[in-house]
C-alpha positions in Angstrom: 27.1 4.5 0.5 26.9 6.8 3.5 28.5 9.8 1.7 31.5 11.7 3.0 30.8 14.0 6.0 27.6 15.6 7.0 24.6 15.7 4.7 21.0 16.8 4.8 19.6 13.6 3.4 21.7 11.6 5.7 20.7 13.3 8.8 16.9 13.0 7.8 17.3 9.3 7.1 18.5 8.8 10.7 15.6 10.8 12.1 12.7 9.4 10.3 11.3 5.9 9.0 10.9 4.9 5.3 9.2 7.4 3.0 6.0 6.1 1.7 4.4 9.0 -0.2 1.1 10.8 0.4 -1.4 8.1 1.1 0.5 5.7 3.5 1.9 6.8 6.8 5.0 6.0 8.7 5.4 5.9 12.4 9.2 4.8 12.2 8.3 1.3 13.6 8.3 -1.4 10.9 6.5 -4.6 11.7 8.4 -7.4 13.3 10.1 -9.8 11.0 8.4 -13.4 10.9 11.1 -15.9 9.8 9.5 -17.9 6.8 12.6 -18.9 5.0 14.5 -22.3 5.1 18.3 -22.1 5.0 18.5 -23.1 1.4 15.9 -20.6 0.4 17.9 -17.8 2.1 21.0 -18.8 0.5 19.5 -19.0 -2.9 18.1 -15.6 -2.5 21.4 -14.3 -1.2 23.3 -15.5 -4.3 20.5 -14.1 -6.7 20.2 -10.7 -4.9 23.7 -9.7 -3.8 24.8 -8.4 -7.3 21.4 -6.9 -7.9 21.6 -5.1 -4.6 25.2 -4.0 -5.2 24.1 -2.3 -8.7 21.2 -0.6 -7.1 23.4 0.7 -4.2 25.8 2.2 -6.9 22.9 3.7 -8.8 21.4 5.1 -5.5 24.9 6.6 -4.6 24.9 8.6 -7.7 21.4 9.8 -7.2 22.2 10.8 -3.6 25.2 13.0 -4.8 23.1 14.8 -7.3 20.1 15.1 -5.0 22.3 16.4 -2.0 23.9 19.0 -4.2 20.4 20.2 -5.5 18.9 20.2 -2.0 21.7 22.4 -0.6 21.4 24.7 -3.3 17.6 25.1 -3.1 17.8 25.3 0.6 20.3 28.2 0.4 18.2 30.0 -2.1 15.1 29.7 0.2 17.2 30.8 3.2 18.3 33.9 1.3 14.8 34.7 0.1 13.7 34.4 3.7 16.5 36.6 4.9 15.7 39.4 2.4 12.0 39.3 3.2 12.6 39.1 7.0 15.1 42.2 6.8 12.4 44.2 5.1 9.8 43.3 7.7 11.6 43.2 11.1 15.4 43.8 11.0 18.0 41.3 11.7 16.2 38.9 14.2 13.2 38.7 12.0 15.4 38.2 9.0 17.4 35.1 10.7 14.1 33.7 11.9 12.5 33.8 8.6 15.5 32.5 6.8 15.8 29.6 9.1 11.9 28.9 8.7 12.3 29.1 4.8 15.2 26.7 4.9 13.5 24.2 7.1 10.4 24.3 4.8 12.5 23.7 1.8 14.1 20.7 3.2 10.8 19.1 4.4 9.2 19.9 1.0 11.9 18.6 -1.2 13.5 15.7 0.7 10.7 13.3 0.6 10.3 13.8 -3.1 14.0 13.0 -3.6 13.5 9.7 -1.7 10.4 8.3 -3.5 11.8 7.3 -6.8 14.9 5.4 -5.5 12.6 3.9 -2.7 9.9 2.6 -5.3 12.5 1.3 -7.8 14.5 -0.5 -5.0 11.4 -2.0 -3.6 10.0 -3.1 -7.1 13.4 -4.7 -8.1 13.6 -6.7 -4.7 10.0 -7.7 -4.5 10.1 -8.9 -8.2 13.1 -11.0 -7.8 12.0 -12.7 -4.4 8.3 -12.8 -5.4 9.2 -14.8 -8.5 11.5 -17.2 -6.6 9.2 -17.9 -3.6 5.7 -17.5 -4.7 5.7 -17.3 -8.6 4.5 -13.7 -8.4 5.9 -10.7 -10.3 6.0 -7.1 -9.2 4.3 -4.5 -11.5 6.6 -1.5 -12.2 5.6 1.6 -10.4 4.8 3.3 -13.8 2.5 0.3 -14.9 0.5 0.1 -11.9 -2.1 2.6 -12.7 -2.9 0.8 -16.1 -3.0 -2.6 -14.1 -5.7 -1.3 -11.7 -7.5 1.6 -13.4 -10.1 3.8 -11.6 -12.8 2.5 -14.0 -12.4 -1.0 -12.6 -12.7 0.3 -8.9 -15.8 2.3 -9.8 -17.3 -0.9 -11.3 -17.1 -2.7 -8.0 -20.1 -0.4 -7.0 -18.5 -0.4 -3.4 -17.6 3.2 -2.9 -18.8 6.7 -3.5 -16.7 8.9 -6.0 -12.9 8.0 -5.9 -10.8 10.7 -7.3 -7.2 9.4 -6.4 -6.0 5.8 -6.4 -2.5 5.2 -4.9 -0.8 1.7 -5.5 2.1 1.2 -3.2 2.9 -2.5 -4.1 1.3 -4.8 -6.7 2.2 -8.5 -7.5 0.6 -10.5 -10.2 0.9 -14.2 -11.3 -1.1 -17.5 -11.6 -2.6 -19.8 -9.1 -4.6 -23.0 -9.8 -4.9 -21.7 -13.4 -6.4 -18.4 -12.3 -4.9 -14.9 -12.8 -4.2 -13.4 -9.3 -3.0 -10.1 -8.0 -2.3 -8.6 -4.6 -1.7 -5.0 -3.9 -1.5 -2.4 -1.3 -3.9 0.3 -2.4 -4.9 3.7 -1.1 -8.1 5.5 -2.1 -9.1 9.1 -1.7 -12.8 10.0 -2.1 -14.6 13.0 -3.5 -15.1 14.8 -6.7 -13.1 17.5 -8.5 -15.1 20.3 -6.6 -15.2 18.5 -3.3 -12.3 16.4 -2.2 -9.6 16.0 0.4 -6.0 15.3 -0.6 -4.5 15.5 3.0 -1.9 13.1 4.0 -3.6 9.9 5.3 -7.0 10.9 4.0 -9.4 8.1 2.6 -8.8 4.4 3.1 -6.1 1.9 2.6 -6.5 -1.9 1.8 -4.6 -4.9 1.0 -6.4 -5.8 -2.2 -6.6 -9.3 -3.6 -8.2 -10.0 -7.1 -8.8 -13.5 -8.6 -10.0 -14.0 -12.0 -11.0 -17.4 -13.4 -10.3 -18.4 -17.0 -14.0 -18.7 -17.7 -14.7 -15.2 -16.2 -16.8 -13.4 -18.8 -15.7 -9.9 -20.1 -19.2 -8.7 -19.6 -19.5 -7.3 -16.2 -23.2 -6.3 -16.3 -24.4 -9.7 -14.8 -24.8 -10.8 -11.3 -23.0 -8.9 -8.6 -22.5 -9.4 -4.9 -21.1 -6.8 -2.7 -20.3 -7.6 1.0 -19.4 -4.8 3.4 -18.3 -5.3 7.1 -20.7 -4.1 9.6 -17.6 -2.4 11.5 -16.9 -0.3 8.4 -17.7 3.5 8.6 -21.4 4.2 8.2 -20.9 6.1 4.9 -19.0 3.0 3.6 -21.6 0.6 4.8 -24.5 2.5 3.0 -22.5 3.4 -0.3 -23.5 0.3 -2.3 -27.2 1.3 -1.7 -27.1 5.0 -1.6 -24.8 5.6 -4.4 -25.2 2.6 -6.6 -28.8 1.4 -5.8 -28.1 -2.1 -4.7 -30.5 -3.9 -2.4 -29.6 -5.5 0.9 -29.9 -9.3 0.7 -29.4 -11.1 4.0 -27.9 -14.7 3.8 -30.1 -16.0 6.4 -27.1 -16.9 8.6 -27.6 -14.8 11.7 -24.0 -14.8 12.8 -22.8 -13.9 9.3 -25.4 -11.2 8.9 -24.6 -9.6 12.2 -20.9 -9.2 10.9 -21.6 -8.2 7.2 -24.2 -6.4 5.1 -24.7 -8.2 1.8 -25.8 -6.3 -1.4 -27.1 -8.0 -4.5 -27.1 -11.8 -5.0 -26.6 -13.5 -1.6 -27.0 -17.0 -3.2 -23.3 -17.3 -3.9 -22.6 -17.2 -0.1 -23.2 -20.6 0.8 -21.9 -22.4 3.9 -18.4 -22.9 2.4 -18.0 -19.2 1.5 -19.2 -17.9 4.6 -16.8 -20.1 6.6 -14.0 -18.9 4.4 -14.4 -15.4 5.7 -12.9 -16.6 8.9 -9.5 -17.0 7.2 -9.6 -13.5 6.0 -10.7 -12.1 9.3 -7.7 -13.8 10.8 -5.3 -11.5 8.9 -7.2 -8.4 9.7 -4.9 -5.9 11.5 -6.2 -2.4 11.2 -7.7 -0.8 14.4 -11.1 1.0 14.5 -9.6 4.1 13.3 -7.5 2.4 10.5 -4.5 4.3 11.7 -2.6 1.6 13.8 -2.1 -2.0 13.7 -3.6 -4.4 16.2 -3.1 -8.2 16.8 -4.0 -10.3 13.8 -7.7 -11.3 13.8 -8.8 -8.4 15.9 -8.8 -5.7 13.1 -11.5 -4.3 10.8 -13.2 -7.0 8.8 -12.9 -7.4 4.9 -15.0 -6.2 2.2 -15.7 -8.3 -0.8 -16.9 -8.0 -4.4 -18.1 -11.0 -6.3 -19.0 -11.4 -10.0 -19.1 -14.6 -12.1 -15.6 -15.8 -12.3 -14.2 -13.0 -10.3 -13.5 -12.2 -6.8 -12.0 -9.0 -5.1 -11.2 -8.9 -1.4 -10.3 -5.6 0.4 -8.8 -6.0 3.9 -8.5 -2.6 5.8 -4.9 -1.6 6.0 -3.7 0.6 8.9 -2.3 3.9 7.9 0.7 3.1 9.9 0.8 -0.5 8.7 4.5 -1.4 9.5 5.2 -2.6 6.0 8.9 -3.3 5.5 10.8 -0.9 3.2 14.2 -0.5 1.8 16.3 2.1 3.7 16.4 5.8 2.9 19.3 7.4 0.8 22.1 7.4 1.5 22.0 4.1 3.3 23.2 0.9 1.4 21.0 -2.0 0.3 22.3 -5.0 2.4 21.2 -8.5 1.4 21.6 -9.8 5.0 19.0 -7.2 6.3 16.7 -7.0 3.4 16.3 -10.5 2.4 14.5 -11.7 5.8 12.6 -8.4 6.0 11.0 -8.8 2.5 10.5 -12.5 2.8 8.3 -11.8 5.7 6.5 -9.0 4.0 5.9 -11.3 0.9 4.6 -14.1 3.1 2.2 -11.6 4.6 0.8 -10.7 1.2 0.8 -14.4 0.0 -1.3 -15.2 3.1 -4.0 -12.7 2.0 -3.8 -14.4 -1.6 -4.2 -17.8 0.1 -7.3 -17.1 2.1 -8.8 -15.3 -0.9 -8.4 -18.4 -3.0 -10.2 -20.4 -0.3 -13.1 -18.1 -0.6 -13.1 -18.3 -4.3 -13.5 -22.2 -4.1 -16.2 -21.9 -1.6 -18.5 -19.8 -3.8 -21.8 -21.4 -4.9 -21.8 -20.5 -8.6 
């Protein structure tokens, strides 16, 4: 599915890394693959995924042909408009320069949009098949993620100031130990309708883990514990108190209180719960600027929200987090390349879920 001859999308796919939309960055250097599959698992996945990937590749080929034709047409129109405008302003040299700038701008504006839908569909299908087989987790379809994690629920954590945009890049849901679980990659942008930033990379990104016990009450007005890492930005550390009126409640553990600021009910953070934070910290990989990955265990520490029967863990995610992605159009989807990559990525998300379950067991309610 490489297309016949030269193509705009084909050239761009060789020059840049996977497209991840507005919130998430891409330095063109995906994370190294950590083998986690047995030979039997790899073969079972190959048998299951090969026909699925063949179907997706055929669908992507049709999308590529339509998109390439449309992109060439719109780029030509932009170049002609630039040529006409430049001619009226500065003669031939100005016209040619403005035409080239208009064409480049059109390509940069449109190419990413063309890539997003095929990318998100392919990733959802692959994660869904592999997540179910390996970990009993199902991928939530891109169009259903906003309903699965509504803004009102995030506001109810009383952790942030005003949030105006939520970007959910991946979301997997399932059951563990009789509890409903979910793990997502989430980007949040802050501000109000009259005062907000929508720049690429603005806001904060997290690996978000949610655990809900069967006995969790629907009434969320009861006891609440919010834990913010002391290495978080100053505004984030203060938001539960300044924005939501919560009071700081030290646990009495000097080491823990030096690393975390606890708001609300600190009684739930007994010795077992406090010890469980070490497992979450071991997965932290976002550097102090939250733009690049560092060695596991040396990144920004997690933030946690606890209610009766409910736990939310937010581990800061580097903007350039190296998450593994399907290739861009017009490249094919090959089982031998994608199965190890996505198995490694799923294992990373499952690790976050595992340590969150350990914390849930350690809570003192």
